[in-house]
Residue frames as qw, qx, qy, qz and C-alpha x, y, z in Angstrom:
[[0.754, -0.526, -0.087, -0.384, 22.19, -96.71, -18.14],
 [0.009, 0.600, -0.738, 0.309, 24.41, -97.78, -15.26],
 [0.299, 0.056, -0.942, 0.145, 24.66, -100.93, -13.25],
 [0.014, 0.336, 0.765, -0.549, 21.97, -99.80, -10.69],
 [0.203, 0.758, 0.611, 0.106, 19.57, -98.26, -13.16],
 [0.227, 0.637, 0.102, 0.729, 19.10, -94.56, -13.36],
 [0.513, -0.691, -0.377, 0.342, 19.73, -93.55, -9.70],
 [0.169, 0.851, -0.059, 0.494, 20.42, -89.83, -9.24],
 [0.695, -0.129, -0.473, 0.526, 23.30, -90.17, -6.69],
 [0.142, 0.245, -0.231, 0.931, 23.67, -86.51, -5.81],
 [0.506, -0.416, -0.176, -0.735, 19.97, -86.26, -4.92],
 [0.843, -0.314, -0.435, -0.034, 20.00, -89.39, -2.84],
 [0.601, 0.000, -0.428, 0.675, 23.07, -88.31, -1.01],
 [0.064, -0.307, 0.135, -0.940, 21.62, -84.87, -0.21],
 [0.666, -0.411, -0.214, -0.585, 18.22, -86.23, 0.90],
 [0.823, -0.205, -0.482, 0.221, 19.91, -88.92, 3.06],
 [0.378, 0.089, -0.383, 0.838, 22.04, -86.31, 4.73],
 [0.336, -0.347, -0.023, -0.875, 18.96, -83.95, 5.24],
 [0.788, -0.344, -0.408, -0.307, 16.99, -86.93, 6.64],
 [0.719, -0.150, -0.480, 0.479, 19.79, -87.81, 9.08],
 [0.124, 0.203, -0.237, 0.942, 20.12, -84.09, 10.09],
 [0.522, -0.388, -0.193, -0.735, 16.38, -83.98, 10.69],
 [0.811, -0.310, -0.496, 0.011, 16.39, -87.07, 12.78],
 [0.527, -0.017, -0.432, 0.731, 19.29, -85.73, 14.86],
 [0.105, -0.294, 0.067, -0.948, 17.56, -82.34, 15.36],
 [0.685, -0.388, -0.318, -0.528, 14.28, -83.98, 16.33],
 [0.804, -0.243, -0.490, 0.235, 15.99, -86.21, 18.87],
 [0.410, 0.062, -0.338, 0.845, 18.20, -83.48, 20.37],
 [0.233, -0.304, 0.012, -0.924, 15.41, -80.90, 20.54],
 [0.713, -0.390, -0.442, -0.379, 13.02, -83.43, 21.91],
 [0.697, -0.234, -0.498, 0.460, 15.36, -84.27, 24.74],
 [0.224, 0.112, -0.226, 0.941, 16.14, -80.59, 25.46],
 [0.395, -0.307, -0.126, -0.856, 12.60, -79.40, 25.36],
 [0.747, -0.323, -0.550, -0.185, 11.21, -82.51, 27.07],
 [0.614, -0.219, -0.509, 0.563, 13.58, -82.21, 30.00],
 [0.090, 0.132, -0.147, 0.976, 13.03, -78.47, 30.23],
 [0.496, -0.287, -0.225, -0.788, 9.24, -78.70, 30.20],
 [0.854, -0.278, -0.360, -0.254, 8.58, -82.04, 31.90],
 [0.490, -0.692, 0.502, -0.173, 11.65, -82.42, 34.05],
 [0.332, -0.273, 0.892, 0.139, 12.10, -86.13, 33.48],
 [0.635, 0.259, -0.396, -0.611, 10.86, -88.03, 30.55],
 [0.927, -0.114, 0.298, -0.198, 9.58, -91.65, 30.63],
 [0.514, -0.418, 0.670, 0.335, 12.25, -94.25, 29.71],
 [0.630, 0.423, 0.600, 0.254, 10.63, -95.28, 26.28],
 [0.299, 0.945, 0.131, 0.018, 10.64, -91.66, 25.21],
 [0.291, -0.810, 0.452, 0.234, 14.25, -91.19, 26.21],
 [0.634, -0.063, 0.709, 0.302, 15.16, -94.37, 24.27],
 [0.545, 0.680, 0.470, 0.141, 13.35, -93.16, 21.17],
 [0.096, 0.988, -0.095, -0.071, 14.88, -89.69, 21.20],
 [0.431, -0.626, 0.593, 0.265, 18.35, -91.17, 21.77],
 [0.663, 0.177, 0.664, 0.296, 17.83, -93.63, 18.87],
 [0.403, 0.881, 0.243, 0.046, 16.81, -90.71, 16.67],
 [0.115, -0.914, 0.346, 0.180, 20.04, -88.91, 17.52],
 [0.532, -0.373, 0.710, 0.273, 22.18, -91.99, 16.78],
 [0.620, 0.423, 0.632, 0.192, 20.41, -92.93, 13.63],
 [0.281, 0.953, 0.092, -0.072, 20.55, -89.34, 12.41],
 [0.226, -0.779, 0.515, 0.276, 24.28, -89.18, 12.89],
 [0.571, -0.110, 0.768, 0.268, 24.82, -92.53, 11.18],
 [0.525, 0.651, 0.542, 0.088, 22.49, -91.66, 8.29],
 [0.130, 0.979, -0.048, -0.151, 23.96, -88.23, 7.88],
 [0.234, -0.681, 0.627, 0.299, 27.50, -89.56, 7.65],
 [0.537, -0.058, 0.816, 0.206, 26.87, -92.75, 5.68],
 [0.581, 0.652, 0.478, -0.093, 24.53, -91.60, 2.95],
 [0.281, 0.894, -0.266, -0.227, 26.88, -89.13, 1.40],
 [0.318, -0.531, 0.764, 0.185, 29.66, -91.70, 1.70],
 [0.555, 0.165, 0.814, 0.049, 27.62, -94.45, 0.04],
 [0.506, 0.733, 0.454, 0.007, 25.57, -92.47, -2.55],
 [0.154, 0.958, -0.154, -0.186, 28.28, -89.85, -3.21],
 [0.061, -0.706, 0.693, 0.134, 31.40, -91.96, -3.37],
 [0.464, -0.163, 0.871, 0.000, 30.99, -95.73, -3.23],
 [0.645, 0.455, 0.600, -0.130, 28.11, -96.38, -5.62],
 [0.450, 0.850, -0.115, -0.248, 29.15, -93.95, -8.37],
 [0.072, -0.671, 0.717, 0.175, 32.61, -95.60, -8.33],
 [0.512, -0.032, 0.858, -0.031, 31.20, -99.10, -8.70],
 [0.663, 0.606, 0.266, -0.350, 29.33, -98.29, -11.91]]
């Protein structure tokens, strides 16, 4: 048993990356489809979709780094 219990690091890294990718795709497609269908989106909707994109990129980049490299090295 490691320092952080029995965490399956490869699974967490893959799931975090896929969650980040999903958030990015939802945000990007929401903006593209929303602007195509509705023309202009309300400001709160634009903000939420932009936040999805940013959080998706951050999560997609940081979870493999944290769960794939940093935490296994600290055990």
